[in-house]
C-alpha positions as CSV (number, residue, x, y, z in Angstrom):
1,M,42.8,51.9,19.0
2,T,45.2,51.2,16.4
3,A,45.1,49.4,13.2
4,V,47.6,47.4,11.1
5,A,47.8,45.9,8.4
6,T,47.6,41.8,8.3
7,G,47.8,39.1,5.7
8,A,43.7,38.9,5.9
9,G,43.2,42.8,5.9
10,R,43.5,45.2,8.8
11,E,43.7,44.1,12.3
12,V,42.3,46.8,14.7
13,V,44.2,46.5,18.3
14,L,41.5,47.6,20.4
15,G,43.1,49.9,23.5
16,A,40.4,48.4,26.2
17,P,37.3,45.7,26.1
18,P,34.7,47.3,24.5
19,R,31.3,48.4,26.6
20,L,28.5,46.4,25.5
21,G,26.1,49.1,27.0
22,E,27.8,51.5,24.5
23,L,27.7,49.0,21.6
24,Y,23.9,48.4,22.0
25,A,23.0,52.3,22.4
26,R,25.3,52.8,18.9
27,A,23.1,49.3,17.4
28,G,20.3,51.4,17.9
29,L,21.2,54.4,16.4
30,A,22.9,52.4,13.1
31,S,19.5,50.3,12.8
32,G,17.6,53.8,12.8
33,R,19.7,55.0,10.2
34,A,19.4,51.7,7.8
35,A,15.7,52.0,8.3
36,V,15.7,55.5,7.2
37,G,18.1,55.6,4.2
38,G,18.3,52.1,3.0
39,Q,21.8,51.9,4.1
40,V,21.7,48.2,4.4
41,R,20.8,47.5,0.9
42,R,23.4,49.6,-0.7
43,V,26.1,48.0,1.3
44,L,24.9,44.3,0.0
45,R,24.6,45.5,-3.5
46,R,28.5,46.5,-3.5
47,G,29.0,42.6,-2.5
48,E,27.5,42.1,-5.8
49,G,29.8,40.8,-8.7
50,S,32.5,39.9,-6.4
51,G,30.3,37.6,-4.3
52,A,28.4,38.0,-0.8
53,A,32.1,37.7,1.1
54,A,33.1,40.7,-0.3
55,A,30.7,43.0,1.9
56,L,31.8,41.8,5.2
57,P,34.7,44.3,6.5
58,A,38.0,42.5,5.9
59,V,39.1,43.5,9.6
60,T,40.4,41.5,12.8
61,H,39.7,42.7,16.3
62,R,42.2,42.1,18.5
63,L,42.2,42.8,22.5
64,D,45.2,42.0,24.5
65,G,46.1,41.5,28.1
66,V,42.5,40.0,29.3
67,H,42.6,39.2,32.8
68,P,39.9,37.0,33.8
69,D,38.3,38.5,37.0
70,A,38.1,35.9,40.2
71,E,34.7,37.6,41.5
72,Q,32.9,37.5,38.2
73,L,34.3,33.8,37.4
74,T,32.8,33.0,40.7
75,A,29.6,34.8,40.2
76,Y,29.3,33.4,36.5
77,Q,30.0,29.9,38.2
78,H,27.2,30.2,40.8
79,L,24.8,31.5,38.2
80,V,25.0,28.6,35.7
81,G,25.7,25.8,38.1
82,E,29.3,25.3,37.2
83,P,31.6,24.1,40.2
84,A,34.0,26.5,41.9
85,G,37.4,26.1,40.3
86,D,40.0,28.2,38.3
87,V,39.6,26.7,35.0
88,L,37.5,28.8,32.9
89,P,34.2,27.4,31.6
90,A,33.9,27.9,27.9
91,G,30.9,29.6,28.3
92,Y,32.8,32.1,30.8
93,V,35.5,32.3,28.0
94,H,32.4,33.3,25.7
95,V,31.7,36.0,28.0
96,L,35.1,37.1,27.8
97,A,35.1,37.3,23.4
98,F,31.6,38.3,23.3
99,P,32.2,41.9,23.2
100,V,35.4,42.2,20.7
101,A,33.2,40.2,18.5
102,I,30.0,42.4,19.1
103,A,32.0,45.4,18.5
104,L,31.8,44.1,14.7
105,I,28.5,44.5,14.1
106,V,28.1,47.9,15.0
107,R,30.7,48.8,12.7
108,P,29.5,51.2,10.0
109,D,30.9,49.1,7.1
110,F,29.1,46.0,8.9
111,P,26.2,45.1,6.1
112,M,23.6,43.9,8.6
113,P,21.4,45.8,10.8
114,P,22.5,45.6,14.5
115,L,19.3,45.2,16.1
116,G,17.0,42.3,15.5
117,I,19.5,40.1,14.4
118,V,18.9,36.6,15.5
119,H,21.4,34.0,17.4
120,L,20.9,30.6,15.6
121,A,23.9,28.5,16.7
122,N,27.0,28.3,18.3
123,R,30.1,26.0,18.2
124,V,33.0,26.0,20.4
125,E,36.1,24.0,20.6
126,Q,38.1,23.9,23.9
127,R,41.4,22.9,22.8
128,Q,43.1,23.5,25.9
129,A,42.1,24.7,29.6
130,L,42.3,28.0,30.5
131,R,42.8,29.6,34.0
132,L,42.3,32.1,36.2
133,G,45.5,34.1,36.5
134,D,46.2,33.2,32.6
135,V,46.9,36.3,30.6
136,L,44.4,36.3,27.2
137,E,44.7,37.6,23.6
138,I,41.0,37.6,22.0
139,R,40.9,38.2,18.3
140,A,37.5,38.2,16.3
141,W,36.2,38.6,12.6
142,A,33.1,38.0,10.8
143,Q,33.1,35.7,7.6
144,D,30.9,33.6,5.3
145,L,27.9,36.1,4.5
146,R,25.4,33.7,2.9
147,P,21.9,33.8,2.0
148,H,19.3,32.3,4.1
149,R,15.8,31.4,3.4
150,R,14.7,34.4,5.7
151,G,17.4,36.7,5.4
152,A,21.3,36.3,5.5
153,Q,23.6,34.8,7.9
154,V,26.8,35.5,8.8
155,D,29.7,33.7,11.3
156,L,31.1,35.7,13.9
157,V,34.5,33.8,14.8
158,S,36.5,34.4,18.3
159,E,39.6,32.9,19.2
160,V,41.2,33.2,22.4
161,R,45.0,32.3,23.5
162,R,47.2,32.5,26.2
163,A,49.8,35.8,26.1
164,G,52.8,34.5,24.4
165,D,51.7,31.4,22.9
166,P,52.9,31.0,19.4
167,G,50.4,32.7,16.6
168,S,50.8,29.7,14.6
169,A,49.4,27.1,17.6
170,P,46.1,26.2,17.6
171,A,43.8,29.0,19.5
172,A,43.2,27.5,22.9
173,W,39.8,28.4,22.4
174,R,37.9,28.9,19.2
175,G,33.9,30.1,19.0
176,V,32.0,30.6,16.3
177,S,28.5,32.2,16.5
178,T,26.0,32.1,13.8
179,Y,23.6,35.0,13.4
180,L,20.5,35.3,11.1
181,A,19.7,39.2,9.8
182,P,16.0,38.7,9.1
183,G,14.8,40.2,5.7
184,V,18.3,41.5,4.8
185,R,19.0,39.9,0.9
186,V,22.4,39.0,-0.3
187,P,23.2,37.5,-3.8
188,G,22.8,33.7,-4.1
189,A,20.0,31.4,-3.7
190,P,19.4,30.4,-0.2
191,P,20.2,26.6,0.6
192,E,17.1,24.3,0.6
193,D,16.6,23.2,4.3
194,A,16.6,19.6,5.0
195,P,13.1,18.4,6.3
196,R,13.4,18.4,9.8
197,P,11.4,15.6,11.9
198,D,9.0,16.8,14.3
199,F,10.7,17.3,17.9
200,V,9.6,14.4,20.4
201,P,10.7,15.5,23.9
202,P,13.0,12.8,25.3
203,A,12.4,11.6,28.9
204,P,13.1,14.7,31.2
205,T,15.9,14.3,33.6
206,G,15.1,17.5,35.6
207,R,13.8,21.2,34.9
208,W,15.3,24.5,35.3
209,A,13.6,27.3,37.2
210,L,14.4,30.6,35.5
211,G,12.9,33.5,37.1
212,A,11.6,36.7,35.9
213,D,15.0,38.0,36.5
214,A,16.8,35.6,34.7
215,G,17.9,38.0,32.1
216,R,18.8,40.6,34.2
217,R,21.1,38.3,36.8
218,Y,23.0,37.0,33.4
219,A,23.3,40.8,32.1
220,A,24.9,41.5,35.3
221,V,27.8,38.9,35.3
222,S,28.2,38.9,31.5
223,G,27.7,42.5,30.9
224,D,25.2,41.3,28.0
225,A,22.6,44.1,28.8
226,N,20.3,43.7,25.7
227,P,17.3,45.2,26.3
228,I,15.2,42.3,25.1
229,H,16.7,40.4,28.1
230,L,15.9,42.6,30.7
231,S,12.3,43.4,31.4
232,P,8.6,42.9,29.7
233,L,8.4,46.7,29.1
234,T,11.9,46.5,27.0
235,A,11.3,43.4,25.3
236,R,7.7,44.5,24.0
237,A,9.4,47.2,22.1
238,L,11.5,45.2,20.6
239,G,8.6,42.8,19.6
240,F,8.7,40.1,22.3
241,P,5.8,39.7,24.6
242,R,8.3,39.1,27.7
243,A,11.8,39.3,28.4
244,I,13.8,36.3,26.8
245,A,16.6,34.5,28.5
246,H,19.7,35.0,26.8
247,G,20.8,32.1,24.6
248,M,24.2,32.1,26.0
249,F,22.9,31.6,29.6
250,T,20.5,28.5,28.9
251,A,23.6,27.1,26.7
252,A,25.8,27.7,29.7
253,R,23.1,26.0,31.9
254,A,23.3,23.0,29.4
255,L,26.9,22.6,29.4
256,A,27.3,22.8,33.3
257,D,24.7,20.2,33.5
258,V,27.3,17.8,31.6
259,G,29.8,18.7,33.9
260,A,33.0,17.3,34.5
261,R,32.0,14.5,32.7
262,R,33.1,16.4,29.5
263,G,36.6,16.6,30.7
264,R,38.9,19.6,29.8
265,T,39.2,19.5,26.3
266,Y,36.0,19.2,24.3
267,T,33.5,20.4,21.6
268,W,30.3,22.2,22.3
269,D,27.5,22.5,20.0
270,V,24.3,24.5,20.5
271,E,21.2,25.0,18.1
272,F,18.5,27.5,19.4
273,A,15.4,26.6,18.2
274,S,12.9,28.9,20.5
275,P,13.3,31.5,23.0
276,V,12.8,31.3,26.6
277,L,10.4,33.7,27.8
278,L,10.7,34.6,31.3
279,P,9.9,33.2,33.8
280,A,10.2,29.5,32.9
281,T,10.5,26.2,33.8
282,P,11.8,24.2,31.0
283,A,12.2,20.8,31.0
284,V,15.7,19.3,30.2
285,S,16.9,15.9,29.3
286,V,20.7,15.0,29.6
287,A,21.8,11.9,27.9
288,R,24.5,10.1,27.0
289,D,25.2,9.7,23.2
290,G,28.3,8.2,21.4
291,D,31.3,9.5,23.1
292,G,29.7,12.3,24.4
293,W,26.4,14.1,25.7
294,V,23.0,15.5,24.5
295,V,21.2,18.2,26.5
296,T,17.8,19.2,25.2
297,A,15.5,21.8,26.9
298,W,12.1,22.7,25.8
299,D,8.5,23.8,27.0
300,A,7.0,21.0,28.6
301,R,3.2,22.6,28.3
302,K,3.7,23.1,24.8
303,G,5.8,20.7,23.7
304,K,8.3,23.3,22.0
305,L,12.0,22.8,21.6
306,H,14.0,26.1,23.0
307,L,17.8,24.6,22.1
308,R,19.7,21.4,21.6
309,S,23.2,21.2,23.0
310,E,26.2,18.3,21.6
311,V,29.2,18.3,23.9
312,R,31.8,15.7,22.8
313,P,35.8,14.8,24.2
314,L,38.5,16.4,22.0
315,G,41.1,13.6,21.7
């Protein structure tokens, strides 16, 4: 990789897509060092005085020359329920951008332990349709490190453009993933949580049948082989009773349930409330909401919300 100076800090140009398996191995080593040496607390203390944002690395990762793969796209569409076609679903673009963003978390100057972070929410703006055959440029950076009542939150931002598009133009695709690091403290008082009404399940319009192998199947398509998704054995080692579904797999299922009604340009917001333990058959509701659609998935037996997704057209 090479590094150049930019107005917002350094831009690190990656020579190849990061391999998620290697990143997770590095994450395990980094988390172990942090637990033994108190690395996380020392890094965050250096951010005091100038604000929490000073603790984030001032660096953007960039990957050029990304060619969407027809075989991978077809497998992704089949798995999540998207129709066949050459337009890239927003969830598939996330798959392409995800390793570039996750490579930030395993940097030695990143102020959170790589393992144990929790994916809270996602917001995507699909501003232009991207297609198979487009050559893409991906950029990713971290921003807005802030206190949370259970620890610290951070946003990983990714933008995807077609090669040759002017840098001043809005990105064709922009995603913001919000993560929580439980137990990590940053300067400042956490905001007070607004009271949330009790979850009242809507009338279901369907169910998802997610087998015990759903995590392995999504990992095979996306490359995201995080151990919590692969088997009960590896999930138990990280504190879960069974393997859990990838959040972005369930989010992608919700987006696919809206289907062509979303149009070619749209916003897609997802809030993750509780993990889906595999195997599972969550109840699902797809409902019109003003100019958009709301998809809700929950455990019908326990009445426990898994996720809520909103998809709205962009003017």
